[in-house]
N, CA, C and O atoms as CSV, one atom per row, in Angstrom:
chain,resi,resn,atom,element,x,y,z
A,1,MET,N,N,-2.815,-5.700,-0.610
A,1,MET,CA,C,-3.914,-5.646,-0.580
A,1,MET,C,C,-3.946,-6.338,0.770
A,1,MET,O,O,-3.522,-7.479,0.588
A,2,LYS,N,N,-4.242,-6.163,1.964
A,2,LYS,CA,C,-4.182,-6.963,3.251
A,2,LYS,C,C,-5.861,-6.482,3.634
A,2,LYS,O,O,-6.299,-5.378,3.312
A,3,THR,N,N,-6.355,-7.115,4.081
A,3,THR,CA,C,-7.777,-7.177,4.623
A,3,THR,C,C,-7.608,-7.777,6.753
A,3,THR,O,O,-6.962,-8.719,7.212
A,4,GLY,N,N,-8.264,-7.000,7.309
A,4,GLY,CA,C,-7.992,-7.527,8.212
A,4,GLY,C,C,-6.847,-6.936,8.607
A,4,GLY,O,O,-6.153,-6.253,7.854
A,5,LYS,N,N,-6.512,-7.231,10.156
A,5,LYS,CA,C,-5.030,-7.213,11.324
A,5,LYS,C,C,-3.888,-7.938,10.664
A,5,LYS,O,O,-4.086,-9.149,10.563
A,6,PHE,N,N,-2.944,-7.578,10.273
A,6,PHE,CA,C,-1.453,-8.365,10.654
A,6,PHE,C,C,-0.434,-7.434,10.982
A,6,PHE,O,O,-0.400,-6.280,11.410
A,7,GLN,N,N,0.465,-8.385,10.613
A,7,GLN,CA,C,1.809,-8.215,11.523
A,7,GLN,C,C,2.840,-7.391,10.660
A,7,GLN,O,O,2.463,-7.321,9.490
A,8,THR,N,N,3.944,-6.796,10.886
A,8,THR,CA,C,4.954,-6.322,9.844
A,8,THR,C,C,5.471,-7.707,9.449
A,8,THR,O,O,5.539,-7.847,8.228
A,9,SER,N,N,5.944,-9.014,10.341
A,9,SER,CA,C,6.097,-9.907,9.265
A,9,SER,C,C,5.660,-10.706,8.180
A,9,SER,O,O,6.257,-11.595,7.573
A,10,GLU,N,N,4.263,-10.141,8.004
A,10,GLU,CA,C,3.446,-9.969,7.377
A,10,GLU,C,C,4.047,-10.154,5.865
A,10,GLU,O,O,4.162,-11.014,4.992
A,11,LEU,N,N,4.399,-8.591,6.166
A,11,LEU,CA,C,5.324,-7.313,4.591
A,11,LEU,C,C,6.409,-8.459,4.094
A,11,LEU,O,O,6.905,-8.257,2.986
A,12,THR,N,N,6.777,-9.512,4.734
A,12,THR,CA,C,8.179,-9.457,4.588
A,12,THR,C,C,8.203,-9.877,2.986
A,12,THR,O,O,8.690,-8.901,2.415
A,13,GLY,N,N,7.880,-10.938,1.976
A,13,GLY,CA,C,7.434,-11.214,0.621
A,13,GLY,C,C,7.437,-9.939,0.053
A,13,GLY,O,O,8.326,-9.880,-0.797
A,14,LEU,N,N,6.711,-8.716,0.180
A,14,LEU,CA,C,6.559,-7.483,-0.263
A,14,LEU,C,C,8.309,-6.571,-0.016
A,14,LEU,O,O,8.891,-5.897,-0.866
A,15,LEU,N,N,8.689,-6.818,1.159
A,15,LEU,CA,C,9.400,-6.018,0.866
A,15,LEU,C,C,11.367,-6.719,0.467
A,15,LEU,O,O,12.472,-6.217,0.262
A,16,GLU,N,N,10.882,-7.821,0.536
A,16,GLU,CA,C,12.402,-9.182,-0.817
A,16,GLU,C,C,11.867,-8.567,-1.751
A,16,GLU,O,O,12.408,-7.462,-1.789
A,17,PHE,N,N,10.965,-8.667,-2.678
A,17,PHE,CA,C,10.442,-8.439,-3.876
A,17,PHE,C,C,11.142,-7.018,-4.033
A,17,PHE,O,O,12.248,-6.938,-4.569
A,18,THR,N,N,10.423,-5.823,-3.519
A,18,THR,CA,C,11.174,-4.356,-2.912
A,18,THR,C,C,12.624,-4.124,-3.460
A,18,THR,O,O,12.932,-3.344,-4.361
A,19,ARG,N,N,13.536,-5.024,-2.681
A,19,ARG,CA,C,14.906,-4.992,-2.361
A,19,ARG,C,C,15.407,-5.864,-3.599
A,19,ARG,O,O,16.633,-5.948,-3.682
A,20,ARG,N,N,14.812,-6.394,-4.379
A,20,ARG,CA,C,15.680,-7.497,-5.607
A,20,ARG,C,C,15.167,-6.481,-6.538
A,20,ARG,O,O,15.989,-6.220,-7.417
A,21,HIS,N,N,13.917,-5.741,-6.629
A,21,HIS,CA,C,13.533,-4.728,-8.092
A,21,HIS,C,C,13.169,-3.296,-7.625
A,21,HIS,O,O,12.057,-2.831,-7.875
A,22,PRO,N,N,14.316,-2.447,-6.797
A,22,PRO,CA,C,14.370,-1.662,-6.822
A,22,PRO,C,C,13.589,-0.651,-7.593
A,22,PRO,O,O,13.390,0.460,-7.099
A,23,ASP,N,N,13.142,-0.962,-8.752
A,23,ASP,CA,C,12.604,0.058,-9.386
A,23,ASP,C,C,10.746,0.323,-9.098
A,23,ASP,O,O,9.992,1.269,-9.326
A,24,PHE,N,N,10.546,-1.190,-8.429
A,24,PHE,CA,C,8.719,-1.420,-7.916
A,24,PHE,C,C,8.870,-0.647,-6.730
A,24,PHE,O,O,9.690,-0.752,-5.817
A,25,ARG,N,N,7.635,0.397,-6.967
A,25,ARG,CA,C,7.582,1.051,-5.771
A,25,ARG,C,C,6.141,0.632,-4.885
A,25,ARG,O,O,5.136,1.074,-5.443
A,26,PRO,N,N,5.873,-0.113,-3.652
A,26,PRO,CA,C,5.207,-1.065,-3.557
A,26,PRO,C,C,3.994,-0.402,-2.852
A,26,PRO,O,O,4.378,0.765,-2.774
A,27,LEU,N,N,2.873,-0.443,-2.344
A,27,LEU,CA,C,1.849,0.578,-1.702
A,27,LEU,C,C,1.027,-0.795,-0.828
A,27,LEU,O,O,0.571,-1.755,-1.449
A,28,VAL,N,N,0.986,-0.729,-0.039
A,28,VAL,CA,C,-0.182,-1.631,0.719
A,28,VAL,C,C,-1.556,-1.059,1.072
A,28,VAL,O,O,-1.360,-0.263,1.990
A,29,ILE,N,N,-2.748,-1.095,0.791
A,29,ILE,CA,C,-3.701,-1.092,0.979
A,29,ILE,C,C,-4.566,-1.903,1.419
A,29,ILE,O,O,-4.838,-3.010,0.953
A,30,CYS,N,N,-5.162,-1.228,2.592
A,30,CYS,CA,C,-5.659,-1.992,3.730
A,30,CYS,C,C,-7.238,-0.892,4.902
A,30,CYS,O,O,-8.033,0.011,4.640
A,31,SER,N,N,-7.067,-1.319,5.526
A,31,SER,CA,C,-8.136,-0.506,6.397
A,31,SER,C,C,-7.457,0.100,7.071
A,31,SER,O,O,-6.362,-0.218,7.535
A,32,ALA,N,N,-8.326,1.494,7.253
A,32,ALA,CA,C,-7.163,2.636,8.290
A,32,ALA,C,C,-6.402,2.430,9.457
A,32,ALA,O,O,-5.821,3.444,9.844
A,33,SER,N,N,-6.183,1.092,10.342
A,33,SER,CA,C,-5.614,0.711,11.571
A,33,SER,C,C,-4.674,-0.057,11.214
A,33,SER,O,O,-3.818,-0.294,12.066
A,34,GLY,N,N,-4.488,-0.914,9.352
A,34,GLY,CA,C,-3.226,-1.245,9.197
A,34,GLY,C,C,-2.549,-0.961,8.461
A,34,GLY,O,O,-1.882,-1.714,7.751
A,35,ARG,N,N,-2.576,0.729,8.464
A,35,ARG,CA,C,-1.879,1.694,7.876
A,35,ARG,C,C,-0.340,1.913,8.925
A,35,ARG,O,O,0.868,2.029,8.714
A,36,ALA,N,N,-1.276,1.879,10.138
A,36,ALA,CA,C,0.238,2.087,11.274
A,36,ALA,C,C,1.524,1.112,10.988
A,36,ALA,O,O,2.742,1.285,11.033
A,37,THR,N,N,0.682,0.016,10.676
A,37,THR,CA,C,2.079,-1.213,10.372
A,37,THR,C,C,2.467,-1.271,9.254
A,37,THR,O,O,3.560,-1.812,9.089
A,38,ALA,N,N,1.863,-0.835,8.266
A,38,ALA,CA,C,2.674,-0.843,7.205
A,38,ALA,C,C,4.003,0.343,7.263
A,38,ALA,O,O,5.203,0.285,6.995
A,39,GLU,N,N,3.269,1.196,7.660
A,39,GLU,CA,C,4.397,2.660,7.875
A,39,GLU,C,C,5.196,2.039,8.948
A,39,GLU,O,O,6.370,2.191,8.611
A,40,ARG,N,N,5.140,1.421,10.062
A,40,ARG,CA,C,6.150,1.184,10.742
A,40,ARG,C,C,7.178,0.130,9.764
A,40,ARG,O,O,8.285,-0.045,10.274
A,41,ALA,N,N,7.006,-0.402,8.775
A,41,ALA,CA,C,7.846,-1.306,8.326
A,41,ALA,C,C,8.406,-0.241,6.337
A,41,ALA,O,O,9.035,-0.610,5.345
A,42,GLU,N,N,7.862,0.773,6.643
A,42,GLU,CA,C,8.441,2.124,5.717
A,42,GLU,C,C,7.636,1.552,4.496
A,42,GLU,O,O,7.831,1.933,3.342
A,43,VAL,N,N,6.906,0.799,4.783
A,43,VAL,CA,C,6.043,0.694,2.943
A,43,VAL,C,C,5.020,1.338,3.053
A,43,VAL,O,O,4.301,1.109,4.026
A,44,PRO,N,N,4.547,2.593,1.847
A,44,PRO,CA,C,3.969,3.548,1.769
A,44,PRO,C,C,2.092,2.894,1.997
A,44,PRO,O,O,1.975,1.701,1.717
A,45,ALA,N,N,1.025,3.479,2.370
A,45,ALA,CA,C,-0.094,2.811,2.679
A,45,ALA,C,C,-1.303,3.857,2.808
A,45,ALA,O,O,-1.292,4.932,3.408
A,46,ILE,N,N,-2.394,3.238,2.058
A,46,ILE,CA,C,-3.161,3.987,2.228
A,46,ILE,C,C,-4.651,2.992,2.106
A,46,ILE,O,O,-4.669,1.848,1.653
A,47,THR,N,N,-5.628,3.610,2.531
A,47,THR,CA,C,-6.879,2.469,3.204
A,47,THR,C,C,-7.547,2.624,1.935
A,47,THR,O,O,-7.527,3.517,1.088
A,48,TRP,N,N,-8.183,1.448,2.034
A,48,TRP,CA,C,-9.015,0.873,0.437
A,48,TRP,C,C,-10.020,1.633,-0.187
A,48,TRP,O,O,-10.382,1.541,-1.360
A,49,GLN,N,N,-10.577,2.630,0.959
A,49,GLN,CA,C,-11.873,3.801,0.403
A,49,GLN,C,C,-11.089,4.828,-0.096
A,49,GLN,O,O,-11.606,5.420,-1.043
A,50,GLN,N,N,-10.099,5.182,0.223
A,50,GLN,CA,C,-9.320,6.190,-0.310
A,50,GLN,C,C,-9.058,5.547,-1.970
A,50,GLN,O,O,-9.463,6.017,-3.034
A,51,PHE,N,N,-8.250,4.341,-1.723
A,51,PHE,CA,C,-7.856,4.339,-3.106
A,51,PHE,C,C,-9.177,3.888,-4.441
A,51,PHE,O,O,-8.968,4.073,-5.640
A,52,LEU,N,N,-10.203,3.420,-4.002
A,52,LEU,CA,C,-11.171,3.363,-4.672
A,52,LEU,C,C,-11.890,4.466,-4.541
A,52,LEU,O,O,-13.084,4.244,-4.742
A,53,LEU,N,N,-11.562,5.924,-4.201
A,53,LEU,CA,C,-11.895,6.837,-5.103
A,53,LEU,C,C,-11.578,7.808,-5.098
A,53,LEU,O,O,-12.258,8.818,-5.279
A,54,ASP,N,N,-9.684,7.656,-4.741
A,54,ASP,CA,C,-8.862,8.217,-5.363
A,54,ASP,C,C,-7.689,7.518,-6.261
A,54,ASP,O,O,-6.558,7.936,-6.506
A,55,GLY,N,N,-8.298,6.388,-6.646
A,55,GLY,CA,C,-6.860,5.583,-7.191
A,55,GLY,C,C,-5.744,5.373,-6.442
A,55,GLY,O,O,-6.153,5.434,-5.282
A,56,PRO,N,N,-4.465,5.143,-6.423
A,56,PRO,CA,C,-3.819,4.691,-6.447
A,56,PRO,C,C,-2.213,5.973,-6.603
A,56,PRO,O,O,-1.535,5.997,-7.630
A,57,PRO,N,N,-2.013,6.581,-5.784
A,57,PRO,CA,C,-1.144,7.732,-5.401
A,57,PRO,C,C,-0.443,8.242,-6.168
A,57,PRO,O,O,0.519,7.513,-6.407
A,58,GLY,N,N,-0.410,9.796,-7.076
A,58,GLY,CA,C,0.181,9.901,-8.228
A,58,GLY,C,C,-0.254,9.777,-9.171
A,58,GLY,O,O,0.260,10.480,-10.042
A,59,ALA,N,N,-1.412,8.867,-9.616
A,59,ALA,CA,C,-1.963,8.742,-10.543
A,59,ALA,C,C,-2.491,9.698,-11.185
A,59,ALA,O,O,-2.549,10.558,-10.306
A,60,ALA,N,N,-3.136,10.386,-12.575
A,60,ALA,CA,C,-3.737,10.708,-12.661
A,60,ALA,C,C,-5.090,10.745,-12.793
A,60,ALA,O,O,-5.463,9.748,-13.412
A,61,ARG,N,N,-6.286,11.697,-12.377
A,61,ARG,CA,C,-7.020,11.393,-13.053
A,61,ARG,C,C,-8.193,11.901,-14.272
A,61,ARG,O,O,-8.664,12.995,-14.582
A,62,GLY,N,N,-8.341,10.775,-14.667
A,62,GLY,CA,C,-8.890,11.518,-16.193
A,62,GLY,C,C,-10.063,12.341,-16.013
A,62,GLY,O,O,-10.727,12.383,-14.977
A,63,ASN,N,N,-10.362,13.210,-17.422
A,63,ASN,CA,C,-11.425,13.568,-16.711
A,63,ASN,C,C,-12.648,13.023,-17.444
A,63,ASN,O,O,-12.483,12.441,-18.516
A,64,LEU,N,N,-13.987,13.196,-16.871
A,64,LEU,CA,C,-15.330,12.180,-16.762
A,64,LEU,C,C,-15.694,13.221,-17.524
A,64,LEU,O,O,-15.164,14.312,-17.316
A,65,GLN,N,N,-16.780,13.045,-18.664
A,65,GLN,CA,C,-17.465,14.030,-19.265
A,65,GLN,C,C,-18.539,13.117,-20.371
A,65,GLN,O,O,-19.329,13.717,-21.100
């Protein structure tokens, strides 16, 4: 999770971990303005609002009754 503005260089740890563990699917949770930075680094990103409302991409939503 990233708060505030960040640079592509700040994702190097995540990118290195992903390189060493190819089965890991990275996801950056950030503000709308941060999505472009993450996507330039070819890392999937969603806004924190979308994450709170929908959960991680591909997650099945439970039936709340």
